[in-house]
C-alpha positions as CSV (number, residue, x, y, z in Angstrom):
1,X,0.0,0.0,0.0
2,X,1.4,3.4,-0.9
3,X,2.5,5.9,1.7
4,X,-0.1,8.4,0.4
5,X,-2.9,5.9,1.0
6,X,-1.7,5.1,4.5
7,X,-1.4,8.8,5.3
8,X,-5.0,9.4,4.0
9,X,-6.3,6.5,6.0
10,X,-4.6,7.5,9.2
11,X,-5.8,11.1,8.9
12,X,-9.3,9.9,8.3
13,X,-9.1,7.9,11.5
14,X,-7.8,11.0,13.2
15,X,-10.7,13.1,11.9
16,X,-13.2,10.5,13.3
17,X,-11.7,10.8,16.8
18,X,-11.0,14.5,16.7
19,X,-14.3,15.5,18.4
20,X,-13.4,13.5,21.5
21,X,-10.6,16.0,22.5
22,X,-6.9,15.7,22.2
23,X,-6.1,12.9,24.7
24,X,-8.9,10.6,23.7
25,X,-8.3,11.3,20.0
26,X,-4.6,10.3,20.3
27,X,-5.5,7.2,22.3
28,X,-8.3,6.3,19.9
29,X,-6.2,6.6,16.8
30,X,-3.4,4.5,18.4
31,X,-5.8,1.8,19.5
32,X,-7.5,1.6,16.1
33,X,-4.2,1.3,14.2
34,X,-3.0,-1.3,16.7
35,X,-6.1,-3.4,16.4
36,X,-7.1,-3.1,12.8
37,X,-4.0,-2.4,10.7
38,X,-1.9,-5.3,9.6
39,X,1.8,-5.4,10.3
40,X,2.8,-4.3,6.8
41,X,0.5,-1.2,7.0
42,X,2.0,-0.3,10.4
43,X,5.6,-0.8,9.1
44,X,4.7,1.5,6.2
45,X,3.3,4.3,8.2
46,X,6.2,4.1,10.7
47,X,8.6,4.2,7.9
48,X,6.9,7.4,6.6
49,X,7.0,8.8,10.2
50,X,10.7,8.1,10.3
51,X,11.1,9.9,7.0
52,X,9.6,13.1,8.5
53,X,5.9,12.2,8.6
54,X,4.9,14.8,6.0
55,X,1.1,15.1,5.7
56,X,0.2,13.5,9.0
57,X,-2.1,15.4,11.2
58,X,-0.6,16.3,14.6
59,X,-2.8,14.0,16.6
60,X,-2.1,11.1,14.2
61,X,1.6,11.7,14.5
62,X,1.4,11.8,18.3
63,X,-0.7,8.6,18.2
64,X,1.9,6.8,16.0
65,X,4.7,7.9,18.3
66,X,2.8,6.6,21.3
67,X,2.0,3.3,19.6
68,X,5.6,2.7,18.7
69,X,6.8,3.3,22.3
70,X,4.1,0.9,23.6
71,X,5.2,-1.9,21.3
């Protein structure tokens, strides 16, 4: 899956959780990606994050960083 598609999908998840406030949104995005994204998708989005994370919404970026630390 392309990085552009992963970015789009992650940001859509972020938009869904956005109305719940910062802390819950970050936790919700991280939990969703942990539960529902397969390992290849997670590796792809983490590789994009390592390359600077261009295009990722701030809450999504924070969720990905938290998810990586928890793993």
